[in-house]
C-alpha positions in Angstrom: 30.6 47.3 -23.1 33.1 49.5 -20.2 32.9 52.4 -17.9 35.5 53.9 -15.7 34.6 55.1 -12.4 36.7 58.1 -11.6 36.9 61.0 -9.1 37.2 58.9 -6.3 38.5 60.3 -2.8 41.4 58.7 -1.1 40.5 56.7 2.0 37.3 56.4 1.1 35.7 53.4 1.2 33.2 52.5 -1.9 31.1 49.5 -2.4 30.1 48.8 -6.6 27.6 47.3 -8.5 25.6 47.3 -11.9 22.1 47.9 -13.3 20.9 46.9 -16.7 18.4 49.1 -18.5 16.6 48.3 -22.2 15.3 50.2 -24.7 11.9 50.5 -22.6 12.9 51.3 -19.4 12.8 48.4 -18.0 15.6 48.2 -15.0 16.9 44.7 -13.7 18.0 43.8 -10.0 21.7 45.1 -9.6 24.3 42.5 -9.6 26.3 41.3 -6.6 27.9 44.2 -4.3 31.8 44.6 -5.1 33.8 45.7 -2.1 33.8 47.4 0.0 37.3 48.9 -1.3 39.3 51.7 0.3 41.0 54.1 -2.0 44.5 54.1 -0.6 48.0 54.0 -2.8 48.2 50.3 -2.3 45.1 49.9 -4.2 44.9 49.2 -7.8 42.5 49.0 -10.4 39.3 47.1 -10.8 38.6 45.3 -13.9 35.0 43.4 -14.5 35.4 41.0 -17.6 32.1 39.4 -18.6 32.5 36.6 -20.4 29.4 34.7 -21.9 27.5 33.8 -19.2 29.6 34.5 -16.6 31.0 37.7 -14.6 34.4 37.8 -13.1 35.9 40.6 -10.8 39.5 41.0 -10.9 41.6 43.2 -8.5 44.6 44.2 -10.7 48.3 45.9 -10.0 48.2 46.0 -6.1 51.0 48.8 -5.7 49.2 51.5 -8.1 46.6 54.1 -6.9 42.7 53.5 -7.4 41.6 55.7 -9.8 39.0 54.1 -11.7 37.3 50.8 -12.5 36.7 49.6 -16.0 33.8 46.8 -16.6 34.8 45.5 -20.0 33.2 43.0 -22.4 36.2 41.2 -24.1 35.2 37.8 -26.4 38.9 36.0 -26.1 40.6 38.9 -25.8 40.2 42.3 -23.6 38.3 45.0 -24.9 41.1 47.4 -24.6 44.7 46.6 -24.2 46.5 46.3 -20.7 49.7 46.0 -19.8 50.8 42.3 -19.3 51.4 42.8 -15.7 47.7 42.9 -15.2 47.0 39.6 -16.6 49.5 38.5 -14.2 48.1 39.5 -11.0 44.6 38.7 -10.4 42.8 38.7 -6.9 38.9 38.9 -5.1 37.1 36.9 -8.2 33.2 37.4 -7.7 30.6 34.7 -7.5 29.8 33.6 -11.0 26.6 35.5 -12.4 24.4 34.5 -15.3 23.6 36.6 -17.6 19.6 36.2 -18.2 16.7 38.2 -18.3 15.7 40.6 -15.0 14.6 38.5 -11.9 11.1 38.7 -10.6 8.8 37.1 -7.8 7.7 34.0 -8.7 3.8 33.2 -10.0 1.2 31.1 -8.2 1.2 27.6 -8.3 -0.9 26.2 -11.1 -3.1 24.1 -8.9 -3.8 23.4 -5.0 -6.2 20.6 -3.9 -7.2 19.0 -0.7 -6.1 15.5 -0.7 -7.2 14.2 2.4 -8.5 15.1 6.0 -8.9 14.1 9.4 -10.6 14.9 12.5 -7.7 17.3 13.3 -5.8 17.6 9.8 -5.9 18.6 6.3 -3.3 16.9 3.7 -2.5 19.7 0.9 -0.9 19.4 -2.2 -0.1 21.3 -4.8 1.9 21.8 -8.7 5.2 24.1 -9.1 4.2 27.1 -10.1 4.8 27.5 -14.3 7.1 30.2 -13.4 9.8 30.7 -11.2 10.7 34.2 -11.9 14.1 33.2 -13.6 15.3 31.9 -9.9 15.1 28.7 -7.9 12.4 28.1 -5.7 13.7 28.3 -2.0 10.2 26.4 -0.5 6.7 27.6 0.1 4.3 29.6 2.3 1.3 27.6 3.7 -1.6 30.1 5.2 -5.0 29.1 6.3 -8.1 31.3 7.1 -10.8 29.6 9.8 -14.8 29.6 8.7 -16.3 33.4 8.3 -12.9 34.9 9.9 -11.1 37.3 7.2 -7.5 37.0 8.7 -4.8 34.4 7.0 -2.6 33.0 9.7 0.7 31.6 8.6 0.7 27.7 9.4 4.5 26.6 8.3 7.2 28.6 10.6 10.1 27.7 8.3 9.4 27.4 4.1 8.2 23.5 3.0 10.5 22.7 0.2 8.0 19.7 -0.9 4.8 20.4 -2.6 2.8 18.9 0.1 1.9 19.5 3.4 -0.5 18.2 6.0 -1.9 21.2 8.7 -2.2 19.4 11.6 -4.0 20.7 15.5 -7.4 22.2 13.5 -10.8 22.1 14.7 -12.9 19.1 14.6 -15.8 20.1 12.1 -14.3 23.4 11.4 -14.0 24.7 7.8 -11.2 26.4 6.4 -9.3 27.8 3.2 -5.8 27.6 2.3 -3.4 29.4 0.2 -0.1 29.1 -0.8 3.2 30.9 -2.2 6.4 30.3 -3.7 9.6 31.9 -2.7 12.7 32.7 -4.3 15.9 34.9 -3.5 14.1 38.3 -4.8 10.5 37.4 -2.2 7.6 35.7 -2.2 5.2 34.8 -5.4 1.2 35.2 -5.6 -0.8 33.2 -3.8 -3.3 30.3 -4.7 -6.2 29.4 -3.0 -8.1 25.9 -2.5 -11.1 25.7 -4.4 -13.7 25.8 -1.6 -13.6 25.6 2.0 -12.7 22.1 3.5 -13.9 20.6 6.6 -11.6 18.9 9.1 -13.3 15.3 9.6 -12.4 11.7 8.8 -12.8 11.5 4.9 -14.6 7.7 4.1 -13.6 6.0 1.3 -14.1 2.3 0.8 -11.2 -0.2 0.2 -8.7 -0.3 -2.6 -6.4 -2.8 -3.4 -2.8 -1.6 -4.3 -1.4 -3.8 -6.7 2.1 -3.5 -8.3 4.3 -5.7 -10.8 5.1 -8.4 -8.5 1.4 -9.2 -8.1 -0.1 -12.3 -9.0 -3.3 -14.2 -8.2 -2.1 -17.9 -9.6 0.1 -19.8 -7.5 1.6 -23.1 -8.9 3.7 -25.2 -5.6 4.6 -28.7 -5.4 3.4 -31.3 -2.8 5.2 -30.7 0.6 6.2 -26.6 -0.6 4.9 -23.8 0.7 2.7 -20.8 -0.6 2.1 -17.2 0.6 -0.8 -14.9 -0.6 -0.4 -11.2 0.1 -2.5 -8.1 -0.5 -1.5 -4.5 0.1 -5.2 -2.3 0.6 -6.4 0.9 2.0 -9.4 3.2 2.8 -10.9 4.8 5.8 -11.4 3.6 8.4 -9.3 0.8 7.7 -10.9 -1.8 6.1 -11.1 -5.5 8.1 -9.4 -8.7 6.0 -11.3 -11.5 6.1 -10.0 -14.8 4.6 -12.3 -18.4 3.4 -11.3 -21.1 1.2 -14.7 -21.8 -1.4 -16.0 -25.3 -1.1 -13.8 -26.2 1.8 -12.2 -25.0 5.4 -9.1 -23.5 6.0 -6.1 -25.9 6.3 -4.5 -26.4 10.0 -1.0 -25.3 8.4 -2.6 -21.9 6.9 -1.4 -18.9 9.1 -3.2 -15.3 8.5 -1.2 -12.3 9.6 -3.1 -8.8 9.0 -1.7 -5.3 9.5 -3.4 -2.0 8.8 -2.6 -2.0 5.2 -2.0 -5.4 4.6 -2.9 -9.2 5.2 -1.4 -12.5 4.1 -2.5 -16.4 4.2 0.7 -18.6 4.1 0.3 -22.2 4.4 3.3 -24.7 4.9 3.9 -28.2 3.7 0.9 -27.8 1.2 -0.5 -31.0 0.1 -3.3 -31.9 -2.1 -5.9 -31.3 -0.4 -5.0 -27.5 0.0 -5.9 -26.7 -4.1 -8.2 -24.6 -4.3 -9.8 -20.9 -4.7 -8.9 -18.1 -1.6 -10.8 -15.2 -1.4 -9.9 -12.1 1.1 -12.8 -10.0 1.7 -11.8 -6.5 2.5 -14.6 -4.1 4.4 -15.2 -1.0 6.0 -18.2 1.2 6.3 -18.0 3.0 2.9 -17.8 -0.4 0.9 -16.2 -3.9 0.5 -14.0 -4.9 -2.0 -13.0 -8.8 -2.7 -9.8 -10.4 -4.4 -9.8 -14.3 -5.2 -6.3 -16.3 -5.5 -6.1 -19.6 -7.1 -3.8 -22.1 -5.7 -2.6 -25.9 -7.4 -1.0 -27.7 -5.4 1.1 -30.3 -7.8 1.3 -34.1 -6.9 2.4 -37.3 -7.8 -1.0 -38.8 -9.5 -3.2 -41.8 -8.4 -2.9 -45.2 -10.0 -4.3 -45.9 -12.9 -7.8 -48.0 -12.7 -9.3 -51.1 -13.7 -5.8 -52.8 -15.2 -7.0 -55.9 -17.1 -5.9 -58.2 -20.2 -7.1 -57.2 -23.4 -6.2 -60.3 -25.3 -3.8 -62.7 -24.9 -1.9 -64.5 -27.5 1.4 -66.3 -28.4 4.1 -64.3 -26.9 1.9 -60.8 -26.3 -0.1 -59.6 -23.7 -2.0 -56.6 -24.5 -3.2 -54.5 -21.6 -5.6 -51.8 -20.9 -6.8 -49.3 -18.3 -8.5 -46.4 -17.3 -7.4 -43.0 -16.3 -6.7 -42.2 -12.5 -9.2 -40.5 -10.7 -6.7 -38.4 -9.1 -4.4 -36.6 -12.1 -2.2 -35.0 -9.4 -3.2 -31.7 -10.5 -1.3 -31.8 -13.7 -1.7 -33.2 -17.1 -0.7 -37.3 -17.1 1.9 -37.0 -19.6 2.1 -40.7 -19.9 2.0 -44.6 -18.8 4.5 -47.1 -18.1 4.0 -50.7 -18.3 6.1 -53.4 -16.3 5.7 -57.4 -16.3 6.9 -59.4 -13.8 7.6 -63.4 -14.2 9.7 -65.3 -11.9 12.3 -62.4 -11.3 11.5 -59.1 -10.6 9.4 -55.8 -12.6 10.8 -54.5 -15.8 9.9 -51.8 -17.6 9.2 -52.7 -21.3 7.7 -49.2 -22.2 5.6 -46.2 -22.1 2.6 -45.0 -23.7 -0.1 -41.9 -23.7 -2.6 -44.2 -25.0 -4.7 -46.4 -22.3 -3.8 -49.9 -24.0 -0.3 -51.3 -24.5 0.8 -54.6 -26.1 3.8 -56.4 -24.1 5.5 -58.3 -26.5 8.3 -61.2 -26.1 7.1 -63.0 -23.7 8.2 -66.5 -23.1 5.0 -69.1 -23.8 4.3 -70.6 -21.0 5.4 -68.5 -18.5 3.1 -67.0 -16.1 3.3 -62.9 -15.7 1.9 -60.3 -13.5 1.7 -56.7 -14.8 1.4 -53.5 -13.3 0.9 -49.4 -15.1 2.1 -46.0 -13.4 0.6 -43.1 -14.3 3.5 -40.1 -14.9 3.0 -36.2 -14.8 5.1 -32.9 -14.1 5.5 -33.8 -10.4 6.1 -37.6 -10.8 5.2 -41.4 -11.0 2.0 -42.5 -9.3 1.8 -46.0 -7.3 1.4 -49.1 -9.7 -1.8 -50.6 -10.1 -1.6 -54.3 -10.7 -3.5 -57.0 -12.7 -5.6 -59.0 -10.3 -4.0 -62.4 -11.5 -1.3 -63.6 -12.9 -1.6 -64.5 -17.0 -0.4 -67.5 -18.9 1.1 -66.9 -21.9 -0.1 -69.2 -24.4 -2.3 -69.3 -27.3 -6.0 -68.7 -25.9 -8.7 -71.7 -27.0 -11.9 -69.9 -28.2 -14.6 -72.2 -29.5 -15.2 -70.8 -33.3 -18.2 -69.3 -34.0 -19.5 -67.5 -37.6 -21.9 -63.9 -38.1 -24.3 -64.8 -40.3 -26.3 -61.5 -38.6 -25.8 -59.9 -42.2 -27.5 -62.3 -44.4 -31.3 -62.3 -44.1 -32.8 -65.9 -42.9 -29.7 -67.1 -44.1 -31.1 -67.1 -47.7 -29.3 -65.7 -50.6 -31.2 -65.2 -54.0 -29.6 -64.2 -57.3 -30.7 -64.3 -60.7 -29.6 -66.6 -63.1 -25.9 -66.0 -64.7 -25.4 -63.4 -62.1 -22.1 -63.2 -59.8 -22.7 -63.0 -56.4 -20.2 -62.8 -52.8 -21.4 -64.4 -49.3 -18.9 -63.2 -46.5 -19.4 -64.6 -42.9 -17.4 -63.2 -40.6 -15.7 -66.1 -37.7 -13.8 -66.0 -34.7 -11.8 -68.6 -32.8 -8.9 -69.6 -31.9 -6.9 -71.5 -32.9 -7.9 -70.4 -36.0 -10.9 -72.6 -37.2 -10.8 -74.5 -40.4 -13.4 -73.5 -42.6 -15.6 -76.1 -45.0 -18.3 -75.1 -47.3 -21.4 -77.6 -48.5 -23.7 -77.0 -50.8 -26.6 -79.1 -49.4 -24.5 -82.1 -48.0 -22.4 -82.0 -50.8 -18.7 -80.9 -50.0 -17.2 -77.9 -52.1 -14.0 -77.4 -53.0 -12.1 -74.9 -55.6 -12.9 -76.0 -59.4 -14.1 -74.1 -63.0 -17.6 -73.2 -61.1 -16.5 -72.7 -57.3 -13.4 -70.6 -55.9 -12.5 -71.0 -52.5 -10.2 -68.7 -51.5 -8.7 -68.7 -47.9 -6.5 -65.9 -46.4 -7.0 -63.4 -43.5 -10.3 -62.4 -44.5 -11.3 -66.0 -45.5 -12.7 -65.6 -49.3 -14.3 -68.0 -51.2 -15.5 -67.5 -54.6 -18.3 -69.5 -56.6 -18.0 -68.8 -60.3 -21.7 -70.1 -61.3 -24.9 -70.0 -59.4 -27.3 -73.2 -59.8 -27.1 -73.6 -63.7 -24.8 -71.0 -65.3 -24.0 -68.9 -62.5 -20.9 -67.5 -60.4 -20.9 -67.8 -56.8 -18.3 -65.6 -54.9 -18.0 -66.5 -50.8 -15.6 -64.6 -48.6 -15.2 -65.2 -44.9 -13.2 -62.9 -42.9 -10.7 -64.4 -40.2 -11.1 -63.1 -36.6 
């Protein structure tokens, strides 16, 4: 691709530009203007090199006459042989020009819509043109027509770079149509109108809540800490925000702050009484919306209830108790038991159960006992036994339970074997004696009496040829 411009007149000034024409006869927009250049003896030769996508203009050999212009397209080497001195002197480099399809005006925006309105303004939004004509969009022109009028009037004095605009200063209640056109370096593009006329009136929208990744409805705080509940909202007219606490009144340490789009409720120095559900009611002429928050204030649990002695034996006291009425807002993890003799309280162990056996106590000494509950926030206050207990073997009157023997009568067939089991209780362990009528029974070939923890008595024969087996469990 090269062309020589000859026949130029000396001392005349010239400007040059290049067009492209394809096979179907379409002609591109012109290239950037080169010049002006005056043909004098001191001028030389212009060469235009096209390297790929860029076009560069060079002024060479300032000491030769300007006789012609070459347009060359080399791929690494010049398209024609140039003297070495032409390559050493380069002047007047043009701006880069992108090799692309012929330029055109942009097409119309794909979508134009009304996003909001007030009594004196209408907010517009639109999409960028699908085809920018091969050049960057410089901005947009917004025009409007009022009511039944036919003349379109420009709204913005300068091009709007964004894809949104607020047309202000409108007549309240009047209807307007809008159209938008993009502009590039070639010129103004096609317009796109709003689908239908829009009235300049306040739009009524019900309250809406804006929720982001930081929003949470459940808040857990330790006693003495602070908590802040907040909500972003919108709507037309601006909604009012009202905070309430379910099943209770707002505390004296509660502070509520509300602006046009945000409302917060903050509580300082939280206590267990601040635990509960808090609801903010948003309301305007278009509707209402409610959001509920849950606040859990964790504190040490209350003291265990009804600490008492379950059993006292030689060197061991078994305690029993009931859970605290107030768990402090967190699960009870375990309980600890402490005995106190004549010296001080000593932790002897912990348990998740509601009973605990304190062992290795000194026989004959008196002890007080206390129990604490533990949760995530800490230990409860202790609950003590009502009175001290003397560690000794208790005295319980012996007793036998014959409720399982009907009428205390056992009938068996001659030659058969049977067993009698009688539970007994008493401290110290009772001494057991079996009698047949007034005759005391002893272990023999006919009767087997075996005393263990279950206290078993076995009688091999009943009546004439019978075997009797008696078993008495020990309590």
